[in-house]
C-alpha positions as CSV (number, residue, x, y, z in Angstrom):
1,M,0.0,0.0,0.0
2,E,2.8,2.4,0.8
3,L,4.3,1.7,-2.6
4,L,1.1,2.8,-4.3
5,E,1.0,5.9,-2.2
6,T,4.6,6.7,-3.3
7,L,3.6,6.3,-6.9
8,A,0.7,8.7,-6.5
9,W,2.9,11.2,-4.9
10,I,5.3,11.2,-7.7
11,E,2.7,11.4,-10.2
12,S,1.3,14.6,-8.7
13,S,4.7,16.3,-7.9
14,S,6.2,18.9,-10.1
15,C,9.2,16.9,-11.0
16,R,7.6,15.6,-14.3
17,R,11.0,15.3,-16.0
18,A,12.1,12.7,-13.5
19,H,8.8,10.8,-13.5
20,T,9.8,8.1,-16.2
21,T,13.1,7.4,-14.4
22,A,11.5,7.3,-11.0
23,Y,8.7,5.1,-12.1
24,A,11.3,2.5,-13.6
25,V,13.1,2.5,-10.3
26,V,10.1,1.8,-8.2
27,Q,8.9,-1.0,-10.6
28,A,12.3,-2.6,-10.4
29,V,12.1,-2.5,-6.5
30,N,8.6,-3.9,-6.8
31,D,9.8,-6.9,-8.7
32,A,12.6,-7.3,-6.1
33,V,10.0,-7.3,-3.4
34,R,7.9,-10.0,-5.1
35,R,10.9,-12.2,-5.6
36,S,11.9,-11.7,-1.9
37,T,8.4,-12.5,-0.7
38,A,8.3,-15.6,-2.7
39,Y,11.6,-16.8,-1.3
40,T,10.9,-16.0,2.2
41,S,7.4,-17.5,2.3
42,G,8.7,-21.1,2.0
43,T,10.9,-20.9,5.0
44,A,10.4,-20.2,8.7
45,N,14.1,-19.5,9.3
46,H,14.3,-16.2,11.5
47,C,17.7,-15.2,9.9
48,T,16.3,-15.4,6.5
49,A,13.4,-13.2,7.4
50,V,15.8,-10.7,8.9
51,M,18.1,-10.8,5.9
52,H,15.1,-10.1,3.6
53,P,13.1,-7.2,4.7
54,G,9.4,-7.1,4.0
55,P,7.6,-5.1,1.2
56,S,6.7,-2.2,3.5
57,R,10.4,-1.4,4.3
58,L,11.5,-1.8,0.6
59,A,8.9,0.6,-0.4
60,V,10.1,3.2,2.0
61,V,13.6,2.7,0.5
62,A,12.3,3.0,-2.9
63,A,10.4,6.2,-2.1
64,A,13.5,7.8,-0.6
65,T,15.7,6.9,-3.7
66,T,13.1,8.2,-6.1
67,F,12.7,11.4,-4.3
68,G,16.4,12.0,-4.4
69,A,16.5,11.2,-8.1
70,S,13.6,13.5,-8.9
71,F,14.9,16.4,-6.8
72,A,18.3,16.2,-8.3
73,I,16.9,16.2,-11.9
74,A,14.5,19.1,-11.1
75,Q,17.4,21.2,-9.7
76,T,19.4,20.8,-12.9
77,A,16.5,22.2,-15.1
78,T,17.4,25.4,-17.1
79,P,15.3,28.2,-15.9
80,F,13.3,30.3,-18.6
81,V,15.0,33.5,-19.4
82,Q,13.1,36.2,-21.4
83,T,15.1,37.5,-24.3
84,P,15.4,41.3,-24.2
85,F,13.4,43.4,-26.6
86,A,12.9,46.9,-27.5
87,M,16.6,47.7,-27.1
88,P,18.2,50.9,-28.4
89,P,19.1,52.0,-30.9
90,Y,15.4,52.1,-32.1
91,K,14.4,51.8,-35.7
92,N,11.5,53.4,-37.7
93,L,10.5,56.0,-35.0
94,R,8.4,58.6,-36.9
95,V,6.8,60.6,-34.1
96,L,8.4,59.6,-30.8
97,S,11.9,61.1,-30.1
98,R,14.8,59.0,-31.2
99,D,16.5,59.8,-27.9
100,I,13.7,58.2,-25.9
101,T,14.9,55.9,-23.2
102,R,13.8,52.3,-22.9
103,P,11.8,52.8,-19.7
104,Q,10.0,55.9,-21.4
105,L,9.3,53.9,-24.6
106,L,7.8,50.8,-22.7
107,G,5.8,53.2,-20.5
108,T,4.4,54.9,-23.5
109,M,3.4,51.7,-25.2
110,K,1.7,50.5,-21.9
111,F,-0.2,53.7,-21.8
112,F,-1.5,53.3,-25.3
113,S,-2.5,49.8,-24.5
114,Q,-4.4,50.8,-21.4
115,S,-6.0,53.8,-23.0
116,L,-7.5,51.7,-25.9
117,G,-8.0,48.4,-24.0
118,V,-5.8,46.5,-26.5
119,R,-2.6,44.4,-26.4
120,C,0.6,44.7,-28.5
121,T,-0.8,42.7,-31.4
122,Y,-3.3,45.4,-32.1
123,C,-0.6,47.6,-33.7
124,H,2.4,45.3,-34.0
125,V,3.2,42.2,-36.0
126,G,3.3,39.2,-33.7
127,T,1.5,36.2,-32.4
128,E,-0.4,36.4,-29.1
129,G,1.2,34.2,-26.5
130,Q,4.7,34.3,-28.1
131,P,7.7,36.1,-26.4
132,L,7.8,39.9,-27.2
133,S,11.3,39.3,-28.5
134,A,9.7,37.4,-31.4
135,F,7.6,40.4,-32.5
136,D,8.4,42.5,-35.5
137,F,8.0,46.1,-33.8
138,V,9.6,47.7,-36.8
139,S,7.1,46.7,-39.3
140,D,4.3,49.0,-40.5
141,A,2.3,46.2,-41.9
142,K,-0.7,46.9,-39.7
143,D,-3.0,50.0,-40.4
144,H,-3.6,50.5,-36.7
145,K,0.1,51.4,-36.2
146,V,0.0,54.1,-39.0
147,I,-3.4,55.5,-37.5
148,A,-1.8,55.6,-34.1
149,R,1.0,57.8,-35.4
150,D,-1.6,60.3,-36.9
151,M,-3.6,60.3,-33.7
152,L,-0.3,61.0,-31.7
153,R,0.6,64.0,-34.0
154,L,-3.0,65.3,-33.3
155,V,-2.6,65.1,-29.6
156,L,0.9,66.8,-29.6
157,H,-0.5,69.6,-31.8
158,L,-3.5,70.2,-29.5
159,N,-1.3,70.2,-26.4
160,A,1.5,72.5,-27.9
161,E,-0.8,75.1,-29.6
162,H,-4.5,75.0,-29.1
163,L,-5.2,74.2,-25.5
164,P,-2.8,76.7,-23.9
165,A,-4.3,79.4,-26.2
166,I,-7.9,78.4,-25.4
167,T,-7.7,77.9,-21.7
168,G,-4.9,80.2,-20.8
169,L,-3.2,77.3,-18.9
170,P,0.3,76.4,-20.1
171,D,-0.1,72.7,-18.9
172,A,-3.5,72.0,-20.3
173,K,-3.3,68.7,-22.1
174,V,-5.2,65.9,-23.5
175,S,-4.2,62.2,-24.1
176,C,-5.4,59.1,-25.8
177,F,-7.5,58.3,-22.7
178,T,-9.2,61.7,-22.8
179,C,-11.3,60.3,-25.8
180,H,-10.9,56.5,-25.8
181,R,-11.6,55.7,-22.2
182,G,-10.4,52.1,-22.7
183,A,-12.2,51.5,-26.1
184,T,-10.7,51.4,-29.6
185,K,-13.6,53.6,-30.8
186,P,-14.2,56.8,-28.8
187,L,-17.9,57.6,-28.1
188,T,-19.3,60.5,-29.9
189,D,-22.7,60.5,-28.1
190,P,-23.8,60.0,-24.5
191,P,-24.5,56.3,-23.7
192,P,-28.1,55.2,-24.2
193,D,-28.7,54.8,-20.4
194,T,-27.6,58.4,-19.8
195,P,-30.6,60.3,-18.0
196,N,-32.3,62.7,-20.5
197,T,-32.0,65.7,-18.1
198,V,-29.7,68.6,-17.6
199,P,-28.5,69.4,-14.1
200,P,-30.2,72.3,-12.3
201,P,-28.7,75.7,-12.3
202,T,-26.4,76.6,-9.5
203,A,-27.2,79.7,-7.5
204,D,-24.9,82.6,-8.1
205,P,-23.0,83.5,-4.9
206,A,-24.3,86.7,-3.2
207,P,-22.1,89.8,-4.0
208,K,-19.9,90.8,-1.3
209,K,-20.6,94.1,0.5
210,P,-17.9,96.6,-0.2
211,Q,-15.6,97.0,2.9
212,P,-15.0,100.6,4.1
213,N,-11.4,101.6,3.8
214,Q,-9.3,102.2,6.8
215,A,-9.8,106.0,6.8
216,E,-13.6,105.7,7.0
217,A,-13.4,103.0,9.7
218,V,-11.4,105.4,11.9
219,S,-13.6,108.5,11.4
């Protein structure tokens, strides 16, 4: 019974690469147990019984041996390492600065993704689920990438010229998220479930009474 429990533990462990070898070891020990049992069952000699331990003890030895082999093989497994991607010098930058740093570039791409609710494959050539190092980020084969450039030019133009002049605020800005709000197509009308009412007018603050100047207050 202990031998079956040992096999079940090996089956559910994370050491899958050692499973085949471990199973063969346990099977060999199991065969030895059967031969030993057959040999000792025909004799009542106490010394023979001592020289040939029963199946339970052999199962424990097999479990310990198997665990050691499985642990050793698992420790020698090569860890997965992500190949670097988007490393300077960058190619085919048309709107973004050529001096942009890697953290700035990755942060900008993440912001685009969050603003439109999309993933890298929306604009770039690549297969979802594959390492990003396998993507062709230089390619302009997808129309969404070309459109994204035009939209970025629009945002930069609004932020540099129109918004500061209209609002009188030098730091007034818009971004992709201003219109997209997590969707690829910005809304042009209020959602259907928006209440068809307008907010009530706010009361104008009462005008302040003129304060007497210091001379009048003294007299």
